TIVO-95366 format. One record per residue (C-alpha): x, y, z; residue number from 0. Coordinates in steps of 0.2 Angstrom, whole numbers, padded with zeros to 4 digits. Layout:
# residues N
+-------+-------+-------+-----+
|     x |     y |     z | pos |
+-------+-------+-------+-----+
|     X |     Y |     Z | NUM |
...
+-------+-------+-------+-----+
This chain:
# residues 329
+-------+-------+-------+-----+
|     x |     y |     z | pos |
+-------+-------+-------+-----+
| -0580 |  0600 |  0535 |   0 |
| -0568 |  0586 |  0536 |   1 |
| -0555 |  0594 |  0528 |   2 |
| -0556 |  0610 |  0539 |   3 |
| -0555 |  0597 |  0554 |   4 |
| -0539 |  0590 |  0547 |   5 |
| -0532 |  0606 |  0544 |   6 |
| -0536 |  0613 |  0561 |   7 |
| -0530 |  0597 |  0569 |   8 |
| -0513 |  0599 |  0560 |   9 |
| -0511 |  0616 |  0565 |  10 |
| -0512 |  0611 |  0583 |  11 |
| -0500 |  0597 |  0582 |  12 |
| -0487 |  0612 |  0579 |  13 |
| -0492 |  0621 |  0594 |  14 |
| -0489 |  0620 |  0612 |  15 |
| -0501 |  0611 |  0622 |  16 |
| -0506 |  0626 |  0633 |  17 |
| -0512 |  0636 |  0617 |  18 |
| -0518 |  0622 |  0606 |  19 |
| -0537 |  0622 |  0611 |  20 |
| -0540 |  0640 |  0611 |  21 |
| -0530 |  0641 |  0593 |  22 |
| -0539 |  0628 |  0585 |  23 |
| -0556 |  0634 |  0591 |  24 |
| -0553 |  0652 |  0583 |  25 |
| -0545 |  0645 |  0568 |  26 |
| -0560 |  0633 |  0565 |  27 |
| -0571 |  0649 |  0567 |  28 |
| -0561 |  0659 |  0554 |  29 |
| -0561 |  0645 |  0542 |  30 |
| -0579 |  0642 |  0542 |  31 |
| -0583 |  0660 |  0540 |  32 |
| -0572 |  0662 |  0525 |  33 |
| -0578 |  0647 |  0517 |  34 |
| -0597 |  0653 |  0518 |  35 |
| -0591 |  0670 |  0512 |  36 |
| -0582 |  0662 |  0497 |  37 |
| -0598 |  0653 |  0494 |  38 |
| -0610 |  0668 |  0495 |  39 |
| -0598 |  0677 |  0482 |  40 |
| -0598 |  0662 |  0471 |  41 |
| -0617 |  0659 |  0472 |  42 |
| -0615 |  0641 |  0477 |  43 |
| -0616 |  0630 |  0491 |  44 |
| -0599 |  0629 |  0501 |  45 |
| -0590 |  0612 |  0495 |  46 |
| -0574 |  0604 |  0496 |  47 |
| -0565 |  0615 |  0482 |  48 |
| -0570 |  0631 |  0490 |  49 |
| -0562 |  0624 |  0506 |  50 |
| -0547 |  0621 |  0497 |  51 |
| -0545 |  0637 |  0491 |  52 |
| -0548 |  0645 |  0508 |  53 |
| -0535 |  0633 |  0515 |  54 |
| -0521 |  0638 |  0502 |  55 |
| -0525 |  0656 |  0506 |  56 |
| -0523 |  0653 |  0525 |  57 |
| -0505 |  0643 |  0520 |  58 |
| -0498 |  0629 |  0527 |  59 |
| -0502 |  0622 |  0543 |  60 |
| -0484 |  0624 |  0549 |  61 |
| -0484 |  0643 |  0543 |  62 |
| -0502 |  0646 |  0553 |  63 |
| -0495 |  0638 |  0568 |  64 |
| -0480 |  0650 |  0568 |  65 |
| -0491 |  0665 |  0568 |  66 |
| -0500 |  0659 |  0583 |  67 |
| -0485 |  0652 |  0593 |  68 |
| -0475 |  0663 |  0605 |  69 |
| -0460 |  0672 |  0600 |  70 |
| -0449 |  0662 |  0588 |  71 |
| -0434 |  0651 |  0594 |  72 |
| -0417 |  0653 |  0583 |  73 |
| -0409 |  0636 |  0586 |  74 |
| -0425 |  0626 |  0591 |  75 |
| -0441 |  0632 |  0583 |  76 |
| -0459 |  0633 |  0592 |  77 |
| -0464 |  0615 |  0585 |  78 |
| -0449 |  0607 |  0596 |  79 |
| -0446 |  0621 |  0609 |  80 |
| -0461 |  0613 |  0621 |  81 |
| -0454 |  0597 |  0619 |  82 |
| -0436 |  0602 |  0622 |  83 |
| -0441 |  0612 |  0638 |  84 |
| -0449 |  0597 |  0645 |  85 |
| -0434 |  0585 |  0642 |  86 |
| -0422 |  0599 |  0650 |  87 |
| -0435 |  0600 |  0664 |  88 |
| -0434 |  0581 |  0667 |  89 |
| -0415 |  0582 |  0666 |  90 |
| -0414 |  0595 |  0679 |  91 |
| -0425 |  0584 |  0690 |  92 |
| -0413 |  0570 |  0689 |  93 |
| -0398 |  0581 |  0693 |  94 |
| -0407 |  0588 |  0708 |  95 |
| -0412 |  0571 |  0713 |  96 |
| -0393 |  0566 |  0712 |  97 |
| -0388 |  0581 |  0722 |  98 |
| -0401 |  0577 |  0735 |  99 |
| -0395 |  0558 |  0737 | 100 |
| -0377 |  0565 |  0738 | 101 |
| -0381 |  0577 |  0752 | 102 |
| -0391 |  0564 |  0762 | 103 |
| -0377 |  0552 |  0761 | 104 |
| -0366 |  0565 |  0767 | 105 |
| -0376 |  0569 |  0781 | 106 |
| -0379 |  0551 |  0787 | 107 |
| -0360 |  0547 |  0785 | 108 |
| -0356 |  0563 |  0796 | 109 |
| -0369 |  0558 |  0809 | 110 |
| -0364 |  0540 |  0809 | 111 |
| -0346 |  0542 |  0810 | 112 |
| -0340 |  0561 |  0811 | 113 |
| -0321 |  0555 |  0809 | 114 |
| -0326 |  0550 |  0791 | 115 |
| -0337 |  0565 |  0787 | 116 |
| -0337 |  0570 |  0768 | 117 |
| -0322 |  0582 |  0766 | 118 |
| -0325 |  0598 |  0755 | 119 |
| -0312 |  0591 |  0742 | 120 |
| -0323 |  0575 |  0740 | 121 |
| -0339 |  0585 |  0739 | 122 |
| -0333 |  0595 |  0726 | 123 |
| -0327 |  0581 |  0717 | 124 |
| -0343 |  0572 |  0716 | 125 |
| -0354 |  0587 |  0713 | 126 |
| -0342 |  0592 |  0698 | 127 |
| -0344 |  0575 |  0691 | 128 |
| -0364 |  0577 |  0693 | 129 |
| -0364 |  0594 |  0685 | 130 |
| -0351 |  0588 |  0671 | 131 |
| -0363 |  0574 |  0667 | 132 |
| -0378 |  0586 |  0667 | 133 |
| -0370 |  0599 |  0656 | 134 |
| -0363 |  0585 |  0644 | 135 |
| -0382 |  0578 |  0642 | 136 |
| -0390 |  0596 |  0642 | 137 |
| -0377 |  0599 |  0626 | 138 |
| -0381 |  0584 |  0617 | 139 |
| -0399 |  0586 |  0620 | 140 |
| -0399 |  0602 |  0613 | 141 |
| -0388 |  0597 |  0597 | 142 |
| -0401 |  0582 |  0594 | 143 |
| -0416 |  0595 |  0595 | 144 |
| -0405 |  0607 |  0583 | 145 |
| -0403 |  0593 |  0572 | 146 |
| -0421 |  0588 |  0571 | 147 |
| -0426 |  0607 |  0569 | 148 |
| -0414 |  0608 |  0553 | 149 |
| -0422 |  0592 |  0546 | 150 |
| -0439 |  0598 |  0549 | 151 |
| -0435 |  0615 |  0540 | 152 |
| -0428 |  0606 |  0525 | 153 |
| -0443 |  0595 |  0522 | 154 |
| -0453 |  0611 |  0521 | 155 |
| -0442 |  0621 |  0511 | 156 |
| -0439 |  0607 |  0497 | 157 |
| -0455 |  0599 |  0499 | 158 |
| -0468 |  0600 |  0485 | 159 |
| -0482 |  0614 |  0483 | 160 |
| -0494 |  0612 |  0498 | 161 |
| -0510 |  0603 |  0495 | 162 |
| -0525 |  0604 |  0507 | 163 |
| -0530 |  0587 |  0502 | 164 |
| -0513 |  0580 |  0508 | 165 |
| -0518 |  0582 |  0526 | 166 |
| -0517 |  0567 |  0536 | 167 |
| -0534 |  0560 |  0544 | 168 |
| -0535 |  0565 |  0563 | 169 |
| -0535 |  0547 |  0567 | 170 |
| -0519 |  0544 |  0559 | 171 |
| -0509 |  0527 |  0563 | 172 |
| -0495 |  0531 |  0551 | 173 |
| -0490 |  0549 |  0559 | 174 |
| -0473 |  0549 |  0566 | 175 |
| -0470 |  0553 |  0584 | 176 |
| -0459 |  0568 |  0584 | 177 |
| -0455 |  0566 |  0603 | 178 |
| -0452 |  0547 |  0601 | 179 |
| -0440 |  0549 |  0586 | 180 |
| -0431 |  0565 |  0595 | 181 |
| -0428 |  0553 |  0611 | 182 |
| -0422 |  0539 |  0599 | 183 |
| -0409 |  0551 |  0592 | 184 |
| -0404 |  0557 |  0609 | 185 |
| -0402 |  0539 |  0616 | 186 |
| -0392 |  0533 |  0601 | 187 |
| -0379 |  0547 |  0603 | 188 |
| -0379 |  0545 |  0622 | 189 |
| -0376 |  0526 |  0621 | 190 |
| -0363 |  0528 |  0607 | 191 |
| -0353 |  0540 |  0616 | 192 |
| -0355 |  0531 |  0633 | 193 |
| -0349 |  0514 |  0626 | 194 |
| -0334 |  0522 |  0616 | 195 |
| -0328 |  0535 |  0627 | 196 |
| -0333 |  0532 |  0645 | 197 |
| -0335 |  0513 |  0646 | 198 |
| -0330 |  0513 |  0665 | 199 |
| -0347 |  0521 |  0668 | 200 |
| -0357 |  0507 |  0661 | 201 |
| -0359 |  0501 |  0679 | 202 |
| -0370 |  0496 |  0693 | 203 |
| -0371 |  0511 |  0704 | 204 |
| -0378 |  0513 |  0722 | 205 |
| -0377 |  0523 |  0737 | 206 |
| -0373 |  0516 |  0754 | 207 |
| -0372 |  0527 |  0770 | 208 |
| -0354 |  0520 |  0774 | 209 |
| -0347 |  0520 |  0757 | 210 |
| -0356 |  0534 |  0750 | 211 |
| -0359 |  0533 |  0731 | 212 |
| -0351 |  0518 |  0722 | 213 |
| -0351 |  0510 |  0705 | 214 |
| -0346 |  0493 |  0698 | 215 |
| -0340 |  0494 |  0680 | 216 |
| -0348 |  0480 |  0670 | 217 |
| -0336 |  0479 |  0655 | 218 |
| -0320 |  0470 |  0652 | 219 |
| -0308 |  0476 |  0640 | 220 |
| -0313 |  0462 |  0628 | 221 |
| -0330 |  0470 |  0626 | 222 |
| -0321 |  0482 |  0611 | 223 |
| -0323 |  0468 |  0599 | 224 |
| -0339 |  0472 |  0598 | 225 |
| -0339 |  0491 |  0596 | 226 |
| -0338 |  0490 |  0577 | 227 |
| -0354 |  0481 |  0576 | 228 |
| -0362 |  0492 |  0589 | 229 |
| -0356 |  0508 |  0581 | 230 |
| -0362 |  0501 |  0564 | 231 |
| -0380 |  0498 |  0571 | 232 |
| -0380 |  0515 |  0580 | 233 |
| -0375 |  0524 |  0564 | 234 |
| -0389 |  0515 |  0554 | 235 |
| -0401 |  0518 |  0568 | 236 |
| -0397 |  0538 |  0569 | 237 |
| -0398 |  0539 |  0550 | 238 |
| -0414 |  0530 |  0550 | 239 |
| -0422 |  0541 |  0563 | 240 |
| -0417 |  0556 |  0553 | 241 |
| -0425 |  0548 |  0537 | 242 |
| -0441 |  0546 |  0546 | 243 |
| -0442 |  0564 |  0552 | 244 |
| -0438 |  0569 |  0536 | 245 |
| -0453 |  0560 |  0528 | 246 |
| -0464 |  0565 |  0542 | 247 |
| -0474 |  0550 |  0540 | 248 |
| -0472 |  0531 |  0540 | 249 |
| -0471 |  0522 |  0524 | 250 |
| -0472 |  0503 |  0520 | 251 |
| -0453 |  0504 |  0516 | 252 |
| -0448 |  0514 |  0532 | 253 |
| -0458 |  0500 |  0543 | 254 |
| -0449 |  0486 |  0534 | 255 |
| -0433 |  0495 |  0538 | 256 |
| -0437 |  0497 |  0556 | 257 |
| -0440 |  0478 |  0556 | 258 |
| -0424 |  0474 |  0547 | 259 |
| -0414 |  0486 |  0561 | 260 |
| -0423 |  0475 |  0574 | 261 |
| -0417 |  0458 |  0567 | 262 |
| -0398 |  0465 |  0566 | 263 |
| -0400 |  0471 |  0584 | 264 |
| -0406 |  0453 |  0588 | 265 |
| -0391 |  0446 |  0579 | 266 |
| -0380 |  0457 |  0588 | 267 |
| -0387 |  0452 |  0604 | 268 |
| -0385 |  0434 |  0601 | 269 |
| -0367 |  0435 |  0596 | 270 |
| -0364 |  0444 |  0612 | 271 |
| -0374 |  0431 |  0624 | 272 |
| -0364 |  0417 |  0614 | 273 |
| -0348 |  0424 |  0614 | 274 |
| -0333 |  0425 |  0627 | 275 |
| -0335 |  0433 |  0643 | 276 |
| -0334 |  0452 |  0640 | 277 |
| -0343 |  0457 |  0656 | 278 |
| -0339 |  0456 |  0675 | 279 |
| -0352 |  0447 |  0682 | 280 |
| -0354 |  0439 |  0665 | 281 |
| -0367 |  0425 |  0669 | 282 |
| -0378 |  0438 |  0677 | 283 |
| -0377 |  0453 |  0663 | 284 |
| -0380 |  0438 |  0650 | 285 |
| -0395 |  0433 |  0659 | 286 |
| -0403 |  0450 |  0657 | 287 |
| -0398 |  0451 |  0640 | 288 |
| -0407 |  0435 |  0636 | 289 |
| -0422 |  0442 |  0644 | 290 |
| -0420 |  0458 |  0632 | 291 |
| -0418 |  0446 |  0618 | 292 |
| -0434 |  0438 |  0621 | 293 |
| -0442 |  0455 |  0622 | 294 |
| -0434 |  0461 |  0606 | 295 |
| -0440 |  0445 |  0597 | 296 |
| -0457 |  0448 |  0603 | 297 |
| -0457 |  0465 |  0596 | 298 |
| -0450 |  0460 |  0580 | 299 |
| -0463 |  0445 |  0578 | 300 |
| -0476 |  0459 |  0581 | 301 |
| -0469 |  0470 |  0568 | 302 |
| -0468 |  0457 |  0556 | 303 |
| -0486 |  0450 |  0560 | 304 |
| -0493 |  0468 |  0557 | 305 |
| -0482 |  0471 |  0541 | 306 |
| -0489 |  0455 |  0533 | 307 |
| -0509 |  0458 |  0540 | 308 |
| -0509 |  0476 |  0533 | 309 |
| -0510 |  0478 |  0514 | 310 |
| -0498 |  0491 |  0507 | 311 |
| -0512 |  0501 |  0500 | 312 |
| -0519 |  0506 |  0517 | 313 |
| -0503 |  0514 |  0522 | 314 |
| -0507 |  0531 |  0514 | 315 |
| -0495 |  0546 |  0512 | 316 |
| -0498 |  0561 |  0501 | 317 |
| -0483 |  0555 |  0490 | 318 |
| -0493 |  0539 |  0487 | 319 |
| -0509 |  0546 |  0483 | 320 |
| -0516 |  0545 |  0466 | 321 |
| -0531 |  0555 |  0468 | 322 |
| -0533 |  0572 |  0475 | 323 |
| -0544 |  0566 |  0489 | 324 |
| -0536 |  0553 |  0503 | 325 |
| -0546 |  0538 |  0508 | 326 |
| -0559 |  0540 |  0520 | 327 |
| -0558 |  0530 |  0537 | 328 |
+-------+-------+-------+-----+
């Protein structure tokens, strides 16, 4: 049954990847057996109404996934914990790579010129900065995942009574990418904090055996004139991502809002490119921004084309469904 397949698929979306296949196989067998049993008791063939009744008895996909998931997390629940663990693992690899690079530079510097060997004080200074940055980003990442967890829980608590017919299709172009939205929230916060509080770290970094780890700051003090506009865009983008996560699915209005946010970003890029020098190596940096502007323009043009080409009624959400059965693919 298609409804059973959609339900099983939705349960799997809320489970860690390593458990997904086994749980989906077991759950599909249980559901089909339950529907057949209900059909025998009712004295008529299994149909969609019996499937809906069984699925209501089993509960929402989120509730069923919670029963199969490992021990629940308090700050970050089982739906997000696998993605959170992956993100932390990537961050740990980056920190390890930085520490390895610093160690190699120190060794090369010592071999090349023993008199300029890395001192204990300078080593602890660099290690301290690396670890501080890692801990700061770890806290920021945890905060973002915790916020998303609360948004997801609030949606389930305050949402309408669950209806099996509202399950999205297995091949669903309007499903919101949870990892993508979480990464977007993290990136927005990271950039906002970086540009507002640590502008000296918006720089070109490098490692030279003779010089060690070095960086060339890119921002001039005049760049502050653009911070109000950038902060406004970051605030709007952060709120937009939370709204999309809260809805759980793309809708026509959120797709248009995404397009509008892209136009605002293009406008800010144009202002920076045409404005007075605010960067060190201003011409080179603005050349890079022109390339980014072209890419952003092509991306926005593609979004507009898809929005105009795709009729509004093809974007199906449970809130917009007029009949109990969703349209078939």
